[in-house]
All heavy atoms as TSV, in Angstrom:
chain	resi	resn	atom	element	x	y	z
A	1	MET	N	N	-10.305	1.085	5.024
A	1	MET	CA	C	-9.363	0.021	5.096
A	1	MET	C	C	-8.484	0.156	3.862
A	1	MET	O	O	-8.959	0.337	2.752
A	1	MET	CB	C	-10.092	-1.325	5.088
A	1	MET	CG	C	-9.183	-2.490	5.092
A	1	MET	SD	S	-9.962	-4.140	5.174
A	1	MET	CE	C	-11.675	-3.896	5.093
A	2	ARG	N	N	-7.181	0.077	4.030
A	2	ARG	CA	C	-6.251	0.218	2.908
A	2	ARG	C	C	-5.717	-1.173	2.543
A	2	ARG	O	O	-5.258	-1.923	3.382
A	2	ARG	CB	C	-5.112	1.145	3.275
A	2	ARG	CG	C	-4.199	1.373	2.095
A	2	ARG	CD	C	-3.460	2.660	2.182
A	2	ARG	NE	N	-4.372	3.771	1.953
A	2	ARG	CZ	C	-4.134	4.990	2.343
A	2	ARG	NH1	N	-3.043	5.285	2.985
A	2	ARG	NH2	N	-4.981	5.951	2.091
A	3	LEU	N	N	-5.791	-1.493	1.260
A	3	LEU	CA	C	-5.273	-2.741	0.730
A	3	LEU	C	C	-3.944	-2.480	0.042
A	3	LEU	O	O	-3.809	-1.505	-0.695
A	3	LEU	CB	C	-6.269	-3.341	-0.258
A	3	LEU	CG	C	-7.705	-3.475	0.225
A	3	LEU	CD1	C	-8.620	-3.876	-0.920
A	3	LEU	CD2	C	-7.795	-4.486	1.333
A	4	ALA	N	N	-2.974	-3.360	0.271
A	4	ALA	CA	C	-1.657	-3.206	-0.354
A	4	ALA	C	C	-1.368	-4.417	-1.229
A	4	ALA	O	O	-1.593	-5.556	-0.817
A	4	ALA	CB	C	-0.574	-3.060	0.716
A	5	GLU	N	N	-0.864	-4.163	-2.429
A	5	GLU	CA	C	-0.466	-5.230	-3.350
A	5	GLU	C	C	1.019	-5.078	-3.603
A	5	GLU	O	O	1.485	-4.017	-4.035
A	5	GLU	CB	C	-1.232	-5.112	-4.663
A	5	GLU	CG	C	-0.849	-6.162	-5.672
A	5	GLU	CD	C	-1.590	-5.984	-7.004
A	5	GLU	OE1	O	-2.532	-5.179	-7.074
A	5	GLU	OE2	O	-1.183	-6.646	-7.961
A	6	PHE	N	N	1.772	-6.137	-3.348
A	6	PHE	CA	C	3.232	-6.123	-3.494
A	6	PHE	C	C	3.589	-6.744	-4.840
A	6	PHE	O	O	3.300	-7.916	-5.078
A	6	PHE	CB	C	3.881	-6.901	-2.360
A	6	PHE	CG	C	3.576	-6.307	-1.007
A	6	PHE	CD1	C	2.455	-6.713	-0.306
A	6	PHE	CD2	C	4.394	-5.351	-0.461
A	6	PHE	CE1	C	2.151	-6.170	0.940
A	6	PHE	CE2	C	4.105	-4.802	0.771
A	6	PHE	CZ	C	2.986	-5.200	1.476
A	7	ASP	N	N	4.214	-5.970	-5.710
A	7	ASP	CA	C	4.617	-6.431	-7.029
A	7	ASP	C	C	6.138	-6.437	-7.084
A	7	ASP	O	O	6.773	-5.409	-7.346
A	7	ASP	CB	C	4.026	-5.531	-8.104
A	7	ASP	CG	C	4.226	-6.055	-9.505
A	7	ASP	OD1	O	5.114	-6.928	-9.713
A	7	ASP	OD2	O	3.512	-5.604	-10.410
A	8	GLU	N	N	6.720	-7.600	-6.824
A	8	GLU	CA	C	8.183	-7.716	-6.773
A	8	GLU	C	C	8.833	-7.545	-8.138
A	8	GLU	O	O	9.943	-7.030	-8.243
A	8	GLU	CB	C	8.577	-9.063	-6.165
A	8	GLU	CG	C	8.140	-9.181	-4.713
A	8	GLU	CD	C	8.348	-10.575	-4.151
A	8	GLU	OE1	O	9.168	-11.332	-4.687
A	8	GLU	OE2	O	7.669	-10.891	-3.182
A	9	ARG	N	N	8.169	-7.974	-9.190
A	9	ARG	CA	C	8.737	-7.831	-10.533
A	9	ARG	C	C	8.801	-6.377	-10.985
A	9	ARG	O	O	9.745	-5.959	-11.634
A	9	ARG	CB	C	7.935	-8.658	-11.538
A	9	ARG	CG	C	8.118	-10.125	-11.348
A	9	ARG	CD	C	7.402	-10.914	-12.399
A	9	ARG	NE	N	7.554	-12.325	-12.133
A	9	ARG	CZ	C	6.924	-13.276	-12.771
A	9	ARG	NH1	N	6.091	-12.967	-13.731
A	9	ARG	NH2	N	7.117	-14.523	-12.460
A	10	ALA	N	N	7.770	-5.608	-10.630
A	10	ALA	CA	C	7.716	-4.193	-11.041
A	10	ALA	C	C	8.344	-3.274	-9.997
A	10	ALA	O	O	8.412	-2.062	-10.224
A	10	ALA	CB	C	6.279	-3.785	-11.295
A	11	ASN	N	N	8.795	-3.840	-8.884
A	11	ASN	CA	C	9.396	-3.061	-7.789
A	11	ASN	C	C	8.502	-1.919	-7.321
A	11	ASN	O	O	8.892	-0.762	-7.278
A	11	ASN	CB	C	10.777	-2.505	-8.198
A	11	ASN	CG	C	11.809	-3.603	-8.223
A	11	ASN	OD1	O	11.887	-4.399	-7.301
A	11	ASN	ND2	N	12.602	-3.641	-9.264
A	12	ARG	N	N	7.263	-2.294	-6.949
A	12	ARG	CA	C	6.361	-1.282	-6.453
A	12	ARG	C	C	5.311	-1.921	-5.516
A	12	ARG	O	O	5.063	-3.120	-5.574
A	12	ARG	CB	C	5.659	-0.539	-7.579
A	12	ARG	CG	C	4.678	-1.371	-8.319
A	12	ARG	CD	C	3.909	-0.541	-9.353
A	12	ARG	NE	N	3.120	-1.444	-10.161
A	12	ARG	CZ	C	3.183	-1.527	-11.461
A	12	ARG	NH1	N	3.994	-0.754	-12.144
A	12	ARG	NH2	N	2.432	-2.386	-12.115
A	13	ILE	N	N	4.753	-1.061	-4.688
A	13	ILE	CA	C	3.637	-1.439	-3.830
A	13	ILE	C	C	2.470	-0.552	-4.230
A	13	ILE	O	O	2.601	0.667	-4.274
A	13	ILE	CB	C	3.975	-1.247	-2.335
A	13	ILE	CG1	C	5.239	-2.035	-1.968
A	13	ILE	CG2	C	2.790	-1.695	-1.473
A	13	ILE	CD1	C	5.738	-1.757	-0.565
A	14	SER	N	N	1.344	-1.166	-4.548
A	14	SER	CA	C	0.150	-0.443	-4.952
A	14	SER	C	C	-0.846	-0.452	-3.788
A	14	SER	O	O	-1.042	-1.481	-3.137
A	14	SER	CB	C	-0.494	-1.078	-6.172
A	14	SER	OG	O	0.392	-1.087	-7.256
A	15	PHE	N	N	-1.460	0.689	-3.539
A	15	PHE	CA	C	-2.418	0.816	-2.463
A	15	PHE	C	C	-3.768	1.229	-3.004
A	15	PHE	O	O	-3.874	2.032	-3.916
A	15	PHE	CB	C	-1.957	1.888	-1.456
A	15	PHE	CG	C	-0.675	1.544	-0.766
A	15	PHE	CD1	C	0.531	1.963	-1.278
A	15	PHE	CD2	C	-0.689	0.805	0.406
A	15	PHE	CE1	C	1.727	1.651	-0.658
A	15	PHE	CE2	C	0.503	0.488	1.035
A	15	PHE	CZ	C	1.696	0.901	0.505
A	16	ARG	N	N	-4.828	0.638	-2.431
A	16	ARG	CA	C	-6.213	1.001	-2.718
A	16	ARG	C	C	-6.931	1.119	-1.396
A	16	ARG	O	O	-6.638	0.401	-0.450
A	16	ARG	CB	C	-6.909	-0.057	-3.569
A	16	ARG	CG	C	-6.355	-0.132	-4.982
A	16	ARG	CD	C	-7.125	-1.126	-5.825
A	16	ARG	NE	N	-6.936	-2.464	-5.245
A	16	ARG	CZ	C	-7.764	-3.474	-5.431
A	16	ARG	NH1	N	-8.844	-3.328	-6.127
A	16	ARG	NH2	N	-7.522	-4.646	-4.884
A	17	THR	N	N	-7.891	2.023	-1.328
A	17	THR	CA	C	-8.648	2.232	-0.110
A	17	THR	C	C	-10.073	1.746	-0.331
A	17	THR	O	O	-10.722	2.102	-1.313
A	17	THR	CB	C	-8.640	3.708	0.301
A	17	THR	OG1	O	-7.295	4.142	0.409
A	17	THR	CG2	C	-9.340	3.920	1.624
A	18	PHE	N	N	-10.528	0.910	0.585
A	18	PHE	CA	C	-11.850	0.291	0.532
A	18	PHE	C	C	-12.654	0.770	1.712
A	18	PHE	O	O	-12.140	0.871	2.835
A	18	PHE	CB	C	-11.686	-1.242	0.569
A	18	PHE	CG	C	-12.985	-1.975	0.685
A	18	PHE	CD1	C	-13.824	-2.114	-0.406
A	18	PHE	CD2	C	-13.369	-2.522	1.891
A	18	PHE	CE1	C	-15.010	-2.800	-0.292
A	18	PHE	CE2	C	-14.556	-3.227	2.008
A	18	PHE	CZ	C	-15.378	-3.363	0.909
A	19	SER	N	N	-13.923	1.071	1.500
A	19	SER	CA	C	-14.796	1.534	2.574
A	19	SER	C	C	-15.803	0.460	2.941
A	19	SER	O	O	-16.807	0.271	2.258
A	19	SER	CB	C	-15.538	2.814	2.151
A	19	SER	OG	O	-16.433	3.183	3.171
A	20	PRO	N	N	-15.561	-0.301	4.026
A	20	PRO	CA	C	-16.548	-1.300	4.456
A	20	PRO	C	C	-17.848	-0.649	4.920
A	20	PRO	O	O	-18.896	-1.253	4.889
A	20	PRO	CB	C	-15.851	-2.055	5.580
A	20	PRO	CG	C	-14.749	-1.185	6.034
A	20	PRO	CD	C	-14.384	-0.287	4.886
A	21	TRP	N	N	-17.780	0.617	5.340
A	21	TRP	CA	C	-18.961	1.341	5.759
A	21	TRP	C	C	-19.964	1.442	4.612
A	21	TRP	O	O	-21.162	1.265	4.809
A	21	TRP	CB	C	-18.572	2.740	6.250
A	21	TRP	CG	C	-19.751	3.567	6.635
A	21	TRP	CD1	C	-20.459	3.506	7.808
A	21	TRP	CD2	C	-20.378	4.570	5.838
A	21	TRP	NE1	N	-21.488	4.423	7.791
A	21	TRP	CE2	C	-21.447	5.093	6.576
A	21	TRP	CE3	C	-20.120	5.091	4.583
A	21	TRP	CZ2	C	-22.272	6.089	6.105
A	21	TRP	CZ3	C	-20.943	6.081	4.107
A	21	TRP	CH2	C	-22.001	6.592	4.860
A	22	VAL	N	N	-19.484	1.719	3.425
A	22	VAL	CA	C	-20.380	1.847	2.256
A	22	VAL	C	C	-21.063	0.515	1.974
A	22	VAL	O	O	-22.265	0.470	1.676
A	22	VAL	CB	C	-19.607	2.347	1.010
A	22	VAL	CG1	C	-20.494	2.360	-0.223
A	22	VAL	CG2	C	-19.038	3.727	1.282
A	23	GLU	N	N	-20.343	-0.569	2.104
A	23	GLU	CA	C	-20.926	-1.885	1.882
A	23	GLU	C	C	-22.035	-2.170	2.887
A	23	GLU	O	O	-23.106	-2.661	2.538
A	23	GLU	CB	C	-19.844	-2.968	1.974
A	23	GLU	CG	C	-20.311	-4.331	1.609
A	23	GLU	CD	C	-19.183	-5.345	1.585
A	23	GLU	OE1	O	-18.123	-5.071	2.164
A	23	GLU	OE2	O	-19.385	-6.407	0.994
A	24	ARG	N	N	-21.821	-1.845	4.154
A	24	ARG	CA	C	-22.836	-2.042	5.194
A	24	ARG	C	C	-24.017	-1.098	5.001
A	24	ARG	O	O	-25.151	-1.445	5.281
A	24	ARG	CB	C	-22.226	-1.833	6.579
A	24	ARG	CG	C	-21.122	-2.757	6.935
A	24	ARG	CD	C	-21.486	-3.984	7.706
A	24	ARG	NE	N	-22.687	-3.947	8.477
A	24	ARG	CZ	C	-22.770	-4.121	9.776
A	24	ARG	NH1	N	-21.682	-4.291	10.484
A	24	ARG	NH2	N	-23.921	-4.148	10.384
A	25	LEU	N	N	-23.744	0.120	4.562
A	25	LEU	CA	C	-24.809	1.109	4.363
A	25	LEU	C	C	-25.806	0.602	3.324
A	25	LEU	O	O	-27.026	0.785	3.482
A	25	LEU	CB	C	-24.204	2.435	3.894
A	25	LEU	CG	C	-25.185	3.568	3.640
A	25	LEU	CD1	C	-25.888	3.972	4.925
A	25	LEU	CD2	C	-24.461	4.760	3.062
A	26	ALA	N	N	-25.325	-0.039	2.283
A	26	ALA	CA	C	-26.201	-0.538	1.210
A	26	ALA	C	C	-27.183	-1.586	1.734
A	26	ALA	O	O	-28.250	-1.794	1.156
A	26	ALA	CB	C	-25.375	-1.078	0.069
A	27	GLU	N	N	-26.852	-2.270	2.829
A	27	GLU	CA	C	-27.760	-3.264	3.398
A	27	GLU	C	C	-29.003	-2.596	3.993
A	27	GLU	O	O	-30.066	-3.188	4.009
A	27	GLU	CB	C	-27.038	-4.056	4.501
A	27	GLU	CG	C	-25.891	-4.897	4.003
A	27	GLU	CD	C	-25.102	-5.525	5.133
A	27	GLU	OE1	O	-25.461	-5.338	6.304
A	27	GLU	OE2	O	-24.106	-6.204	4.834
A	28	CYS	N	N	-28.860	-1.377	4.495
A	28	CYS	CA	C	-29.967	-0.680	5.155
A	28	CYS	C	C	-30.757	0.209	4.201
A	28	CYS	O	O	-31.970	0.147	4.160
A	28	CYS	CB	C	-29.431	0.185	6.291
A	28	CYS	SG	S	-28.543	-0.751	7.550
A	29	ALA	N	N	-30.050	1.040	3.472
A	29	ALA	CA	C	-30.707	1.986	2.558
A	29	ALA	C	C	-29.661	2.558	1.607
A	29	ALA	O	O	-28.480	2.636	1.932
A	29	ALA	CB	C	-31.349	3.106	3.325
A	30	ALA	N	N	-30.126	2.978	0.462
A	30	ALA	CA	C	-29.219	3.602	-0.502
A	30	ALA	C	C	-28.854	4.985	0.027
A	30	ALA	O	O	-29.705	5.713	0.528
A	30	ALA	CB	C	-29.888	3.711	-1.859
A	31	PRO	N	N	-27.582	5.393	-0.079
A	31	PRO	CA	C	-27.191	6.720	0.405
A	31	PRO	C	C	-27.839	7.816	-0.434
A	31	PRO	O	O	-28.120	7.634	-1.621
A	31	PRO	CB	C	-25.667	6.739	0.264
A	31	PRO	CG	C	-25.351	5.638	-0.692
A	31	PRO	CD	C	-26.453	4.648	-0.617
A	32	ALA	N	N	-28.078	8.959	0.180
A	32	ALA	CA	C	-28.697	10.099	-0.513
A	32	ALA	C	C	-27.675	10.823	-1.369
A	32	ALA	O	O	-28.036	11.715	-2.118
A	32	ALA	CB	C	-29.301	11.045	0.521
A	33	TYR	N	N	-26.423	10.491	-1.272
A	33	TYR	CA	C	-25.359	11.134	-2.048
A	33	TYR	C	C	-24.459	10.023	-2.592
A	33	TYR	O	O	-24.429	8.910	-2.063
A	33	TYR	CB	C	-24.541	12.080	-1.158
A	33	TYR	CG	C	-24.019	11.412	0.074
A	33	TYR	CD1	C	-22.780	10.790	0.080
A	33	TYR	CD2	C	-24.795	11.382	1.237
A	33	TYR	CE1	C	-22.320	10.141	1.217
A	33	TYR	CE2	C	-24.314	10.743	2.363
A	33	TYR	CZ	C	-23.090	10.131	2.359
A	33	TYR	OH	O	-22.640	9.490	3.480
A	34	PRO	N	N	-23.737	10.287	-3.668
A	34	PRO	CA	C	-22.882	9.225	-4.219
A	34	PRO	C	C	-21.739	8.877	-3.268
A	34	PRO	O	O	-21.104	9.740	-2.698
A	34	PRO	CB	C	-22.340	9.821	-5.522
A	34	PRO	CG	C	-22.661	11.261	-5.478
A	34	PRO	CD	C	-23.699	11.494	-4.431
A	35	ASP	N	N	-21.535	7.621	-3.059
A	35	ASP	CA	C	-20.433	7.129	-2.238
A	35	ASP	C	C	-19.936	5.848	-2.897
A	35	ASP	O	O	-20.681	5.145	-3.555
A	35	ASP	CB	C	-20.902	6.866	-0.809
A	35	ASP	CG	C	-19.752	7.024	0.171
A	35	ASP	OD1	O	-18.589	6.980	-0.237
A	35	ASP	OD2	O	-20.038	7.190	1.371
A	36	PHE	N	N	-18.689	5.525	-2.684
A	36	PHE	CA	C	-18.090	4.413	-3.409
A	36	PHE	C	C	-17.359	3.486	-2.439
A	36	PHE	O	O	-16.773	3.930	-1.465
A	36	PHE	CB	C	-17.123	4.938	-4.459
A	36	PHE	CG	C	-17.770	5.914	-5.411
A	36	PHE	CD1	C	-17.665	7.279	-5.210
A	36	PHE	CD2	C	-18.508	5.457	-6.486
A	36	PHE	CE1	C	-18.298	8.180	-6.066
A	36	PHE	CE2	C	-19.129	6.345	-7.343
A	36	PHE	CZ	C	-19.015	7.704	-7.135
A	37	GLN	N	N	-17.372	2.205	-2.752
A	37	GLN	CA	C	-16.631	1.234	-1.939
A	37	GLN	C	C	-15.140	1.391	-2.138
A	37	GLN	O	O	-14.375	1.326	-1.191
A	37	GLN	CB	C	-17.068	-0.182	-2.279
A	37	GLN	CG	C	-18.442	-0.511	-1.777
A	37	GLN	CD	C	-18.825	-1.943	-2.124
A	37	GLN	OE1	O	-18.308	-2.517	-3.078
A	37	GLN	NE2	N	-19.722	-2.503	-1.354
A	38	ILE	N	N	-14.711	1.535	-3.379
A	38	ILE	CA	C	-13.295	1.723	-3.681
A	38	ILE	C	C	-13.081	3.209	-3.950
A	38	ILE	O	O	-13.641	3.755	-4.901
A	38	ILE	CB	C	-12.842	0.897	-4.906
A	38	ILE	CG1	C	-13.100	-0.597	-4.688
A	38	ILE	CG2	C	-11.364	1.157	-5.216
A	38	ILE	CD1	C	-12.230	-1.249	-3.621
A	39	LEU	N	N	-12.298	3.858	-3.110
A	39	LEU	CA	C	-12.043	5.278	-3.260
A	39	LEU	C	C	-10.912	5.507	-4.270
A	39	LEU	O	O	-9.966	4.722	-4.316
A	39	LEU	CB	C	-11.686	5.886	-1.893
A	39	LEU	CG	C	-12.736	5.618	-0.814
A	39	LEU	CD1	C	-12.244	6.134	0.528
A	39	LEU	CD2	C	-14.068	6.226	-1.167
A	40	THR	N	N	-10.985	6.557	-5.049
A	40	THR	CA	C	-10.032	6.732	-6.159
A	40	THR	C	C	-9.251	8.035	-6.095
A	40	THR	O	O	-8.580	8.390	-7.043
A	40	THR	CB	C	-10.779	6.659	-7.506
A	40	THR	OG1	O	-11.780	7.683	-7.530
A	40	THR	CG2	C	-11.406	5.299	-7.720
A	41	GLY	N	N	-9.320	8.778	-5.001
A	41	GLY	CA	C	-8.578	10.019	-4.877
A	41	GLY	C	C	-7.074	9.783	-4.816
A	41	GLY	O	O	-6.607	8.655	-4.645
A	42	PRO	N	N	-6.283	10.849	-4.953
A	42	PRO	CA	C	-4.821	10.697	-4.971
A	42	PRO	C	C	-4.253	10.153	-3.646
A	42	PRO	O	O	-3.155	9.585	-3.649
A	42	PRO	CB	C	-4.317	12.106	-5.250
A	42	PRO	CG	C	-5.438	13.012	-4.855
A	42	PRO	CD	C	-6.695	12.229	-5.073
A	43	TYR	N	N	-4.960	10.307	-2.546
A	43	TYR	CA	C	-4.500	9.766	-1.261
A	43	TYR	C	C	-5.109	8.400	-0.963
A	43	TYR	O	O	-4.806	7.799	0.051
A	43	TYR	CB	C	-4.823	10.737	-0.125
A	43	TYR	CG	C	-4.162	12.080	-0.304
A	43	TYR	CD1	C	-4.894	13.200	-0.661
A	43	TYR	CD2	C	-2.790	12.212	-0.142
A	43	TYR	CE1	C	-4.292	14.418	-0.841
A	43	TYR	CE2	C	-2.176	13.440	-0.338
A	43	TYR	CZ	C	-2.931	14.542	-0.673
A	43	TYR	OH	O	-2.325	15.750	-0.853
A	44	ASP	N	N	-5.993	7.928	-1.859
A	44	ASP	CA	C	-6.686	6.661	-1.650
A	44	ASP	C	C	-6.192	5.552	-2.564
A	44	ASP	O	O	-6.285	4.381	-2.238
A	44	ASP	CB	C	-8.195	6.848	-1.886
A	44	ASP	CG	C	-8.782	7.900	-0.975
A	44	ASP	OD1	O	-8.502	7.850	0.235
A	44	ASP	OD2	O	-9.518	8.766	-1.476
A	45	CYS	N	N	-5.687	5.920	-3.738
A	45	CYS	CA	C	-5.237	4.939	-4.725
A	45	CYS	C	C	-3.908	5.448	-5.290
A	45	CYS	O	O	-3.877	6.434	-6.021
A	45	CYS	CB	C	-6.303	4.839	-5.829
A	45	CYS	SG	S	-5.950	3.585	-7.058
A	46	PHE	N	N	-2.807	4.774	-4.922
A	46	PHE	CA	C	-1.502	5.263	-5.327
A	46	PHE	C	C	-0.483	4.115	-5.289
A	46	PHE	O	O	-0.775	3.026	-4.813
A	46	PHE	CB	C	-1.028	6.408	-4.411
A	46	PHE	CG	C	-0.962	6.040	-2.959
A	46	PHE	CD1	C	0.228	5.607	-2.377
A	46	PHE	CD2	C	-2.091	6.133	-2.148
A	46	PHE	CE1	C	0.288	5.267	-1.031
A	46	PHE	CE2	C	-2.030	5.806	-0.806
A	46	PHE	CZ	C	-0.844	5.365	-0.249
A	47	GLN	N	N	0.695	4.391	-5.844
A	47	GLN	CA	C	1.789	3.402	-5.898
A	47	GLN	C	C	3.051	4.024	-5.335
A	47	GLN	O	O	3.278	5.230	-5.487
A	47	GLN	CB	C	2.032	2.955	-7.323
A	47	GLN	CG	C	0.872	2.240	-7.948
A	47	GLN	CD	C	1.162	1.833	-9.376
A	47	GLN	OE1	O	2.094	2.310	-10.009
A	47	GLN	NE2	N	0.357	0.930	-9.886
A	48	LEU	N	N	3.865	3.170	-4.717
A	48	LEU	CA	C	5.171	3.605	-4.239
A	48	LEU	C	C	6.242	2.691	-4.797
A	48	LEU	O	O	6.073	1.466	-4.822
A	48	LEU	CB	C	5.229	3.522	-2.704
A	48	LEU	CG	C	4.322	4.434	-1.920
A	48	LEU	CD1	C	4.436	4.132	-0.432
A	48	LEU	CD2	C	4.650	5.880	-2.191
A	49	PRO	N	N	7.356	3.240	-5.263
A	49	PRO	CA	C	8.461	2.383	-5.692
A	49	PRO	C	C	9.067	1.704	-4.461
A	49	PRO	O	O	9.124	2.297	-3.377
A	49	PRO	CB	C	9.443	3.354	-6.340
A	49	PRO	CG	C	9.124	4.680	-5.760
A	49	PRO	CD	C	7.662	4.670	-5.407
A	50	PHE	N	N	9.486	0.447	-4.614
A	50	PHE	CA	C	10.079	-0.274	-3.502
A	50	PHE	C	C	11.049	-1.296	-4.075
A	50	PHE	O	O	10.668	-2.131	-4.895
A	50	PHE	CB	C	8.988	-0.990	-2.680
A	50	PHE	CG	C	9.483	-1.535	-1.395
A	50	PHE	CD1	C	9.501	-0.763	-0.253
A	50	PHE	CD2	C	9.934	-2.853	-1.312
A	50	PHE	CE1	C	9.968	-1.257	0.948
A	50	PHE	CE2	C	10.390	-3.366	-0.123
A	50	PHE	CZ	C	10.414	-2.573	1.018
A	51	GLN	N	N	12.289	-1.222	-3.676
A	51	GLN	CA	C	13.314	-2.140	-4.167
A	51	GLN	C	C	13.374	-3.382	-3.281
A	51	GLN	O	O	14.088	-3.438	-2.281
A	51	GLN	CB	C	14.667	-1.434	-4.189
A	51	GLN	CG	C	14.723	-0.244	-5.128
A	51	GLN	CD	C	14.420	-0.639	-6.558
A	51	GLN	OE1	O	14.835	-1.681	-7.040
A	51	GLN	NE2	N	13.676	0.199	-7.266
A	52	PHE	N	N	12.598	-4.396	-3.629
A	52	PHE	CA	C	12.512	-5.621	-2.831
A	52	PHE	C	C	13.859	-6.319	-2.745
A	52	PHE	O	O	14.244	-6.804	-1.688
A	52	PHE	CB	C	11.470	-6.560	-3.429
A	52	PHE	CG	C	10.067	-6.081	-3.279
A	52	PHE	CD1	C	9.469	-5.341	-4.284
A	52	PHE	CD2	C	9.334	-6.343	-2.134
A	52	PHE	CE1	C	8.170	-4.885	-4.158
A	52	PHE	CE2	C	8.042	-5.895	-1.989
A	52	PHE	CZ	C	7.452	-5.167	-3.008
A	53	GLN	N	N	14.577	-6.392	-3.855
A	53	GLN	CA	C	15.874	-7.081	-3.899
A	53	GLN	C	C	16.835	-6.443	-2.905
A	53	GLN	O	O	17.503	-7.127	-2.147
A	53	GLN	CB	C	16.454	-7.039	-5.311
A	53	GLN	CG	C	17.774	-7.761	-5.473
A	53	GLN	CD	C	17.628	-9.278	-5.381
A	53	GLN	OE1	O	16.582	-9.824	-5.720
A	53	GLN	NE2	N	18.650	-9.947	-4.892
A	54	GLU	N	N	16.942	-5.131	-2.914
A	54	GLU	CA	C	17.854	-4.446	-2.007
A	54	GLU	C	C	17.408	-4.573	-0.538
A	54	GLU	O	O	18.225	-4.776	0.344
A	54	GLU	CB	C	17.959	-2.972	-2.373
A	54	GLU	CG	C	18.642	-2.722	-3.684
A	54	GLU	CD	C	18.620	-1.244	-4.070
A	54	GLU	OE1	O	18.469	-0.414	-3.169
A	54	GLU	OE2	O	18.743	-0.962	-5.266
A	55	ARG	N	N	16.129	-4.423	-0.313
A	55	ARG	CA	C	15.608	-4.429	1.058
A	55	ARG	C	C	15.685	-5.806	1.714
A	55	ARG	O	O	16.018	-5.925	2.882
A	55	ARG	CB	C	14.157	-3.929	1.060
A	55	ARG	CG	C	13.469	-3.960	2.399
A	55	ARG	CD	C	14.140	-2.981	3.348
A	55	ARG	NE	N	13.402	-2.851	4.568
A	55	ARG	CZ	C	13.696	-3.497	5.696
A	55	ARG	NH1	N	14.685	-4.342	5.728
A	55	ARG	NH2	N	12.955	-3.337	6.760
A	56	PHE	N	N	15.371	-6.856	0.971
A	56	PHE	CA	C	15.281	-8.207	1.546
A	56	PHE	C	C	16.361	-9.152	1.048
A	56	PHE	O	O	16.365	-10.322	1.434
A	56	PHE	CB	C	13.903	-8.812	1.267
A	56	PHE	CG	C	12.799	-8.000	1.880
A	56	PHE	CD1	C	11.878	-7.327	1.069
A	56	PHE	CD2	C	12.644	-7.927	3.257
A	56	PHE	CE1	C	10.863	-6.593	1.610
A	56	PHE	CE2	C	11.607	-7.194	3.817
A	56	PHE	CZ	C	10.730	-6.521	3.008
A	57	ASN	N	N	17.255	-8.683	0.181
A	57	ASN	CA	C	18.324	-9.503	-0.367
A	57	ASN	C	C	17.788	-10.816	-0.940
A	57	ASN	O	O	18.236	-11.898	-0.597
A	57	ASN	CB	C	19.392	-9.775	0.701
A	57	ASN	CG	C	20.668	-10.306	0.063
A	57	ASN	OD1	O	20.915	-10.140	-1.113
A	57	ASN	ND2	N	21.488	-10.968	0.883
A	58	LEU	N	N	16.806	-10.708	-1.824
A	58	LEU	CA	C	16.188	-11.874	-2.447
A	58	LEU	C	C	17.125	-12.464	-3.501
A	58	LEU	O	O	17.793	-11.774	-4.218
A	58	LEU	CB	C	14.862	-11.483	-3.090
A	58	LEU	CG	C	13.831	-10.872	-2.155
A	58	LEU	CD1	C	12.632	-10.376	-2.950
A	58	LEU	CD2	C	13.388	-11.889	-1.111
A	59	GLU	N	N	17.151	-13.747	-3.602
A	59	GLU	CA	C	17.976	-14.437	-4.591
A	59	GLU	C	C	17.131	-14.933	-5.725
A	59	GLU	O	O	16.117	-15.436	-5.620
A	59	GLU	CB	C	18.716	-15.600	-3.936
A	59	GLU	CG	C	19.673	-15.147	-2.876
A	59	GLU	CD	C	20.905	-14.434	-3.408
A	59	GLU	OE1	O	21.398	-14.798	-4.505
A	59	GLU	OE2	O	21.363	-13.533	-2.746
C-alpha cells in the first residue's frame, strides 16, 4: 500500500510504501527472514516535485 503526503509549502508529494502483509504475518509467527512494514528502497520511499499553485490556482 502506498501512502502519499502532500506538502503544499514545500511543493512536493512524498510517498512511502507500507506492507500490511508484514503486520498480519507478525500475528501468526515471526518471519524466518527480515521483513519490514515500511519499505525504504528507492521505488518505495521517494518524493516528487509538484507545483500546487500552478496546478490548482490556489490563492
